[in-house]
ROVOVO-300970 format. One record per residue: residue in one letter; x, y, z of N, C-alpha, C, O, CB in turn. Coordinates in steps of 0.2 Angstrom, whole numbers. Each point is the difference from the previous one (the first is absolute). Glycine has a CB too. Layout:
! ROVOVO-300970
+------+-------+-------+-------+-------+-------+-------+-------+-------+-------+-------+-------+-------+-------+-------+-------+
| resn |   n.X |   n.Y |   n.Z |  ca.X |  ca.Y |  ca.Z |   c.X |   c.Y |   c.Z |   o.X |   o.Y |   o.Z |  cb.X |  cb.Y |  cb.Z |
+------+-------+-------+-------+-------+-------+-------+-------+-------+-------+-------+-------+-------+-------+-------+-------+
|    A |     X |     Y |     Z |     X |     Y |     Z |     X |     Y |     Z |     X |     Y |     Z |     X |     Y |     Z |
...
+------+-------+-------+-------+-------+-------+-------+-------+-------+-------+-------+-------+-------+-------+-------+-------+
END
This chain:
! ROVOVO-300970
+------+-------+-------+-------+-------+-------+-------+-------+-------+-------+-------+-------+-------+-------+-------+-------+
| resn |   n.X |   n.Y |   n.Z |  ca.X |  ca.Y |  ca.Z |   c.X |   c.Y |   c.Z |   o.X |   o.Y |   o.Z |  cb.X |  cb.Y |  cb.Z |
+------+-------+-------+-------+-------+-------+-------+-------+-------+-------+-------+-------+-------+-------+-------+-------+
|    M |  -100 |   153 |    43 |     6 |    -4 |     1 |    -3 |    -8 |     0 |    -4 |    -2 |     3 |    10 |    11 |     4 |
|    Q |    -2 |   -13 |   -11 |    -2 |    -7 |    -1 |     5 |    -4 |     4 |     6 |     0 |    -1 |   -11 |     2 |   -10 |
|    Y |     2 |    -6 |    16 |     4 |    -4 |     4 |     1 |    -7 |    -3 |     5 |    -4 |     2 |    -9 |    10 |     8 |
|    A |     0 |    -9 |   -14 |     0 |    -6 |    -2 |    -1 |     0 |    -8 |    -4 |     3 |    -2 |     0 |    -8 |    13 |
|    T |     8 |     0 |   -14 |    -1 |     0 |    -8 |    -6 |    -5 |    -1 |     0 |    -6 |     3 |    12 |     8 |    -5 |
|    P |   -16 |     0 |    -2 |    -6 |    -5 |    -2 |     3 |    -7 |    -3 |     5 |     0 |    -3 |   -13 |    10 |     1 |
|    L |     5 |   -15 |     4 |     2 |    -7 |    -2 |     1 |    -1 |    -7 |     5 |    -2 |    -3 |   -11 |    -2 |    13 |
|    Y |     1 |     7 |   -14 |     0 |    -1 |    -8 |     7 |     4 |    -2 |     2 |    -3 |    -5 |   -15 |     2 |     4 |
|    E |    15 |     6 |     4 |     6 |     4 |    -3 |     6 |    -5 |     2 |     5 |     0 |    -4 |   -10 |    12 |     6 |
|    T |     5 |   -15 |     4 |     6 |    -4 |     2 |     0 |    -6 |    -5 |     5 |    -2 |    -2 |    -6 |     6 |    14 |
|    V |    -5 |    -7 |   -14 |     0 |    -6 |    -4 |     3 |     2 |    -7 |     4 |    -4 |    -3 |   -14 |    -1 |    10 |
|    E |     7 |    11 |   -10 |     3 |     2 |    -6 |     7 |     2 |     0 |     4 |    -2 |    -5 |   -15 |     6 |     2 |
|    S |    13 |    -1 |     8 |     8 |     1 |     1 |     4 |    -6 |     0 |     5 |    -1 |    -3 |    -8 |    11 |     9 |
|    H |     0 |   -15 |    -3 |     4 |    -7 |     1 |     0 |    -3 |    -7 |     5 |    -3 |    -2 |    -8 |     2 |    14 |
|    R |    -3 |     1 |   -15 |     0 |    -3 |    -7 |     5 |     3 |    -5 |     3 |    -3 |    -3 |   -15 |     0 |     5 |
|    A |    12 |    10 |    -2 |     5 |     3 |    -4 |     7 |    -2 |     1 |     4 |    -1 |    -4 |   -12 |    11 |     3 |
|    W |     9 |   -10 |     8 |     7 |    -2 |     2 |     2 |    -7 |    -2 |     5 |    -1 |    -2 |    -6 |     9 |    12 |
|    A |    -4 |   -13 |    -9 |     2 |    -7 |    -1 |     0 |    -1 |    -7 |     4 |    -5 |    -2 |   -10 |     2 |    12 |
|    Q |     4 |     7 |   -15 |     0 |    -1 |    -7 |     6 |     3 |    -3 |     1 |    -1 |    -6 |   -13 |     0 |     6 |
|    T |    16 |     5 |     3 |     6 |     3 |    -2 |     5 |    -5 |    -1 |     2 |    -3 |     5 |    -5 |    14 |     0 |
|    Q |     5 |   -12 |   -11 |     6 |    -5 |    -1 |     6 |     1 |     3 |     4 |    -4 |     3 |   -10 |     1 |   -13 |
|    D |     8 |    10 |    10 |     7 |     1 |     2 |     0 |     0 |     8 |     6 |     1 |     3 |    -4 |     6 |   -13 |
|    A |    -7 |    -7 |    13 |     0 |    -1 |     7 |     1 |    -7 |     3 |     0 |    -1 |     6 |    -8 |    11 |    -6 |
|    R |     8 |   -15 |    -4 |     1 |    -7 |     2 |     7 |    -3 |    -3 |     2 |     2 |    -5 |   -15 |    -3 |     5 |
|    I |    16 |    -3 |     4 |     6 |    -3 |    -1 |    -1 |    -7 |    -1 |    -2 |    -4 |     4 |     8 |    12 |     2 |
|    P |    -5 |   -11 |   -12 |     0 |    -7 |    -1 |     5 |    -4 |     4 |     6 |     2 |     0 |   -11 |     0 |   -12 |
|    I |     3 |    -8 |    15 |     5 |    -3 |     4 |     4 |    -6 |    -3 |     4 |    -3 |     3 |   -12 |     6 |     6 |
|    G |     6 |    -4 |   -16 |     4 |    -5 |    -3 |    -3 |    -7 |    -1 |     3 |    -4 |    -2 |     7 |    11 |     6 |
|    F |   -16 |    -7 |    -1 |    -4 |    -7 |    -1 |    -6 |     2 |    -4 |    -5 |     3 |     2 |     9 |    -8 |     9 |
|    P |    -4 |     3 |   -18 |    -5 |     2 |    -4 |    -8 |    -2 |     2 |    -4 |     4 |    -1 |    13 |    -6 |    -8 |
|    M |   -10 |    -4 |    12 |    -6 |    -1 |     3 |    -3 |     5 |     5 |    -6 |     2 |     0 |     8 |   -14 |    -2 |
|    F |     3 |    14 |     6 |    -2 |     5 |     6 |    -1 |     7 |    -4 |    -5 |     3 |     2 |    11 |   -10 |     7 |
|    D |    -1 |     9 |   -13 |     0 |     6 |    -3 |    -6 |     1 |    -4 |    -3 |     6 |    -1 |    15 |    -6 |     1 |
|    S |   -14 |    -5 |    -4 |    -6 |     1 |    -5 |    -7 |     1 |     4 |    -4 |     3 |    -2 |    10 |   -10 |    -6 |
|    R |    -6 |     4 |    14 |    -6 |     0 |     4 |     0 |     7 |     5 |    -6 |     2 |     1 |     5 |   -15 |    -1 |
|    T |     6 |    15 |     2 |     1 |     6 |     4 |     2 |     6 |    -3 |    -1 |     6 |     3 |     2 |   -14 |     6 |
|    G |     3 |     7 |   -14 |     4 |     6 |    -3 |     6 |     2 |     4 |     4 |     4 |    -2 |   -15 |     0 |    -2 |
|    G |    13 |    -8 |     9 |     6 |     1 |     4 |    -2 |     3 |     6 |    -6 |     0 |     2 |    13 |     1 |   -12 |
|    I |    -2 |     1 |    14 |     0 |     3 |     6 |    -1 |     8 |    -1 |     4 |     3 |    -3 |     2 |   -13 |     9 |
|    A |   -10 |    13 |    -2 |    -1 |     7 |    -1 |     5 |     3 |     5 |     2 |    -3 |     5 |   -14 |     3 |    -8 |
|    L |    15 |     6 |     1 |     5 |     4 |     5 |    -4 |     1 |     6 |    -5 |     2 |     1 |    11 |     3 |   -10 |
|    G |    -2 |    -7 |    15 |    -3 |     1 |     6 |    -4 |    -5 |     3 |    -3 |     0 |     5 |     4 |    12 |    -7 |
|    E |    -2 |   -17 |    -2 |    -5 |    -6 |     1 |     4 |    -5 |     4 |     6 |    -1 |    -1 |   -13 |     3 |    -9 |
|    M |     4 |    -6 |    14 |     3 |    -5 |     4 |    -2 |    -7 |    -3 |    -7 |    -1 |     0 |     8 |     8 |    11 |
|    L |     3 |   -11 |   -13 |    -2 |    -7 |    -2 |     1 |    -5 |     5 |     5 |    -1 |     3 |    -2 |     4 |   -15 |
|    M |    -9 |    -7 |    14 |     1 |    -5 |     5 |    -2 |    -6 |    -4 |    -5 |    -1 |    -3 |     2 |     8 |    13 |
|    F |     8 |   -12 |   -10 |    -1 |    -7 |    -3 |    -1 |    -5 |     5 |     5 |    -1 |     4 |     2 |     5 |   -14 |
|    L |   -13 |    -6 |    11 |    -1 |    -5 |     6 |    -2 |    -7 |    -3 |    -3 |    -1 |    -5 |    -2 |    11 |    12 |
|    A |     8 |   -15 |    -4 |    -2 |    -7 |    -1 |     3 |    -4 |     5 |     3 |     2 |     5 |    -2 |     0 |   -17 |
|    R |    -3 |    -9 |    12 |     2 |    -4 |     6 |     7 |    -1 |    -1 |     4 |     2 |    -4 |   -15 |    -8 |     4 |
|    S |    14 |     3 |     6 |     7 |    -1 |     0 |     3 |    -5 |    -5 |    -3 |    -5 |    -2 |     2 |     7 |    14 |
|    G |     7 |    -1 |   -14 |     3 |    -4 |    -4 |    -1 |     0 |    -8 |     1 |    -5 |    -3 |    -1 |    -2 |    13 |
|    V |    -4 |    12 |   -12 |    -2 |     0 |    -7 |     4 |     4 |    -5 |    -1 |     1 |    -6 |   -10 |    -3 |    10 |
|    G |    16 |     6 |    -1 |     5 |     4 |    -4 |    -2 |     7 |     1 |     3 |     4 |    -5 |    -2 |   -13 |    -3 |
|    K |    -4 |    12 |    13 |    -1 |     7 |     0 |     7 |     4 |     0 |     0 |     5 |    -3 |   -11 |    -8 |    10 |
|    T |    15 |     1 |    -3 |     7 |     3 |     1 |     3 |     0 |    -7 |     3 |     5 |    -2 |    -2 |    -8 |    15 |
|    A |     0 |    -3 |   -16 |     3 |     0 |    -6 |    -3 |     4 |    -5 |     3 |     4 |    -4 |     0 |   -15 |     6 |
|    W |   -10 |    12 |    -3 |    -3 |     4 |    -4 |     1 |     7 |     1 |     1 |     4 |    -4 |   -10 |   -12 |     3 |
|    A |     9 |    10 |     8 |     1 |     7 |     2 |     8 |     2 |    -2 |     1 |     6 |    -2 |   -10 |    -7 |    11 |
|    C |    13 |    -4 |    -8 |     7 |     2 |    -2 |     1 |     1 |    -8 |     4 |     4 |    -2 |     0 |   -11 |    12 |
|    N |    -8 |     3 |   -14 |     0 |     1 |    -7 |    -3 |     7 |    -2 |     3 |     4 |    -4 |    -4 |   -16 |     3 |
|    V |    -4 |    14 |     5 |    -3 |     7 |    -2 |     5 |     5 |     2 |     1 |     5 |    -4 |   -13 |   -10 |     7 |
|    S |    15 |     4 |     3 |     5 |     5 |     2 |     6 |     1 |    -5 |     2 |     5 |    -1 |    -5 |    -8 |    13 |
|    A |     5 |    -3 |   -14 |     5 |     0 |    -5 |    -2 |     3 |    -7 |     4 |     4 |    -3 |     1 |   -14 |     8 |
|    N |   -11 |     9 |    -7 |    -3 |     4 |    -6 |     0 |     7 |     1 |     0 |     4 |    -5 |    -6 |   -14 |     2 |
|    L |     5 |    13 |     9 |    -1 |     7 |     1 |     6 |     3 |     4 |    -1 |     4 |     4 |   -12 |    -7 |    -4 |
|    R |    18 |     1 |    -2 |     6 |     3 |     3 |     1 |     8 |     0 |     3 |     3 |     4 |     3 |   -14 |    -7 |
|    R |    -9 |    14 |    -2 |     0 |     7 |    -1 |    -5 |     4 |     4 |     0 |     6 |     1 |     3 |    -8 |   -12 |
|    V |    -8 |    -2 |    15 |    -5 |     3 |     4 |     2 |    -1 |     7 |     1 |    -6 |     2 |   -10 |     3 |   -11 |
|    P |     9 |     8 |    13 |     1 |    -1 |     7 |    -6 |    -4 |     3 |    -5 |     0 |    -2 |    10 |    11 |     3 |
|    Q |    -3 |   -16 |     4 |    -4 |    -5 |     2 |     2 |    -2 |     7 |     6 |     1 |     2 |    -9 |    -5 |   -13 |
|    V |    -2 |     2 |    15 |     1 |    -3 |     7 |    -3 |    -7 |     0 |    -5 |    -1 |    -3 |     5 |    12 |     8 |
|    F |     4 |   -16 |    -2 |    -2 |    -7 |     0 |     0 |    -2 |     7 |     4 |     0 |     4 |     1 |    -2 |   -15 |
|    F |   -11 |    -1 |    13 |    -1 |    -2 |     7 |    -2 |    -8 |    -1 |    -4 |    -2 |    -4 |     0 |    14 |     8 |
|    S |     7 |   -15 |     0 |    -2 |    -7 |     1 |     0 |    -2 |     7 |     4 |     1 |     4 |     2 |    -4 |   -14 |
|    L |   -12 |     0 |    12 |    -1 |    -1 |     7 |     2 |    -8 |     2 |     0 |    -2 |     5 |   -10 |    11 |    -5 |
|    E |    12 |   -12 |    -6 |     2 |    -7 |     1 |     7 |    -2 |     0 |     3 |    -5 |     3 |   -14 |     3 |    -8 |
|    M |    15 |     7 |     1 |     7 |    -2 |    -1 |     5 |     6 |     3 |    -2 |     6 |     0 |    -2 |   -13 |   -10 |
|    Q |    10 |     5 |    12 |     5 |     5 |     2 |     3 |     3 |    -7 |     0 |    -3 |    -5 |     2 |    -4 |    16 |
|    G |     0 |    13 |   -10 |     3 |     4 |    -5 |     5 |    -4 |    -4 |     1 |     0 |    -6 |    -3 |    10 |    12 |
|    R |     7 |   -14 |    -3 |     5 |    -3 |    -3 |    -2 |    -6 |    -5 |     3 |    -1 |    -5 |     4 |     4 |    15 |
|    Y |   -13 |    -6 |    -8 |    -3 |    -5 |    -5 |    -3 |     3 |    -6 |     0 |    -2 |    -5 |    -2 |    -5 |    15 |
|    I |    -1 |    13 |    -9 |    -3 |     4 |    -5 |     5 |     2 |    -5 |     0 |    -1 |    -6 |   -10 |     4 |    13 |
|    A |    16 |     0 |    -4 |     5 |     2 |    -4 |     4 |    -5 |    -4 |     2 |     1 |    -6 |     0 |     7 |    14 |
|    S |    -2 |   -14 |    -6 |     3 |    -6 |    -3 |    -5 |    -2 |    -6 |     3 |    -3 |    -5 |     3 |    -1 |    15 |
|    R |   -12 |     5 |   -10 |    -5 |    -1 |    -5 |     0 |     5 |    -6 |    -2 |    -2 |    -5 |    -5 |    -4 |    13 |
|    I |     9 |    12 |    -6 |     1 |     5 |    -5 |     6 |    -1 |    -4 |     1 |     4 |    -5 |    -7 |     4 |    12 |
+------+-------+-------+-------+-------+-------+-------+-------+-------+-------+-------+-------+-------+-------+-------+-------+
END
């Protein structure tokens, strides 16, 4: 009985998964998509930057580009009505 998967198997499994094109969703920003291939199913995207540089506006654009994909949007800085007005 094997209780733990060897690290090399986990790494190879991750490589195979990460290189599968149909497992990733482009977010509609060519610079981001060309570098990352998009967001993988089940992956969480965190976009961090200092205040006032447009994080919420960028996230709203990503959300609008991915209307066909179920998503959750959290903002620790803004109330929901302000985010809704920007969408």
